[in-house]
Steps between C-alpha positions, in 0.01 A plus 500: 500500500668567833395805700687647797294694753754722676283780637622581850868444423685830500829460685770275649494123456181483296636755257821298456300186417281698263801648319612146411162409349435834329787442256300221337273611216268202466303578818240765588540704819257685725727745681462749784469860380784597738741304277424695183801733533729228638448225240404705194344191341249587232427170326306202633392676818231707667566726798231489769429696815520285814201532727224257594225625266731520198633155581150349493416684177816392320493141624138471388582625150804270493281206600277563198802527268686181599415156370584146608835494317638815668719516811474784753794550737471725806854596597385765745430234764133599531266214406215576260164590650315356201496151353646475149433244226870473419805369684594737786832515688580718801 
């Protein structure tokens, strides 16, 4: 499965890129809570609060969930602070 980690994107250029990907249903998205009213996406996504402690907590739980066949894409431009067992793209 392909996962998009988009926490931290909430306006301008990043939001435009995200709007192109969000139309696709065969991906799972981790989105910034500030986008909840803008995107109104309810399927295949989780809205997360963006701060350092929450980021570590969610990335750690994501690390446990992903396996070797998954692909994690960070489109927020912030590289992961943890090492993952799957393919990672920033």
